[in-house]
N, C-alpha and C positions, 0 to 999 in steps of 0.2 A: 300714173302708175309707177310705182318705185322699182328702181333698179332696170327699167325697161330698155333704156338707151334710146327712147325714140324723142325725135327733135319734133317732128309734127304729128299729130294724132291723123289717122286714115280711117276712111270707110271701107267696110267689106260689104259688096252687095252679090248677091244671088242674080245673074242677068238671066238665068232662066226662067226663075220664078217673080222676076221683078219683086225680089224681098231684100231687106237689110238684114245682114247678119249681125253687125256692130257698127255703131257711129263713132266710136272711139277706140281704134286699135293702135296698141302701142306696139312697136317692133323691138323685139329683143335681137339686136344685130351683133352684139359682141359674144365671146364666149362666155364671159363672165356673167352678162345678161340672161343667157341661155340657160346657164348653169342655175341661176337663182329662179328664173321664171316667175311663177305666181307664189312660190314658197314664202311665206312669213305674211302674206296678206291673210285678211281674215275673210273677205269674200271677193267676188267679181260682180261690180252692178251690172243690170239690165243695159245693154247697149255699149258695154266693154268688152274688149277682147286683147289677146295677146298674139302676135305673127312670130313665129320661130322658123326666119328663113332657112333653107337648106338642111332641115331635120327631117328624119323620117321615122322617129321614135321618140316616146316620152314616157315617163314616170310619174306614179301618184305618191309617192315617198314625202312624207313631211309637209304633205296639204293638208289644209284644213277646211275644206269644202269641195263639193262635188262639182264637176265641170263637164261641158261637150268638147269633144276634139274633132277637127276636121282635117284630115291629111288632104293636100291638095299637090298636083303635079306642077312641073315646072310651068312657067308662063308660056303660051302659044304667041305668036307675031302680033297679035294684038292685046297681050297683057292681060288674056284669060287664063284661070288656073282651072284644071278639070278637077271636081271631086273625086278622090280615090278610095276613101274610106272615111266613116263616120262611126263615131264611139260616143254614144249617149250616157250621160249622168255617170262619168266614171268617178266612184267613191275615193276619199281620202285613204292613203295607204293601203290600196288594192294592187300595188305592184307595177309591172311594166307592161304597157301595151305594146305587142309586137311590133316589130319594125314593118314599115310598109313599103314595098318595092316600089321604086321610081317615084317617091314622094320628094316634092320640092320645098316642103314646110308643113307646118302645123299651125292650125288657128286654134287656139284655146278660147273658148265662149263660157259665159254662164251656162248651168244646167237648164235645158229647156230650150235654148237658142236653135238648136237643129229643127227641132219640131215646129216651133213657133215661125220660122222662116220657110217651113217647108222643104228644106234642102234634102236633095237625094243624090245617089251617087251618079256620076258624070255631069253635074251641073256644072256651070261655069260662074266662077267667081272672080270678080275684079277689086283690085284696091284702089281708091280713088283719094 
């Protein structure tokens, strides 16, 4: 994934549902990587994702394709993140997703990934 800043791909697992959200998650760890996010990409393949740590809002300006976005809480003592907010099939150029209070990051996924993984509010997500 271009401009992601990720050295090692990670897997995002929904431990509550025993499902995988993405098996190749890049991390946008720097300010520059977060600024670019998925802008400029033509698509996000099934199984791919982008983790934006320490973020509580996103926008869809300059995007070329729809995505699902999952806002996660800060990790608990076992490294699990609670699902705080789910946004399905966000369309390109539709504006800003309102800030999510208490979010510790946003996981951006291909459109349909939320439903495919059966993810719901309150589920526990772990990166491995």
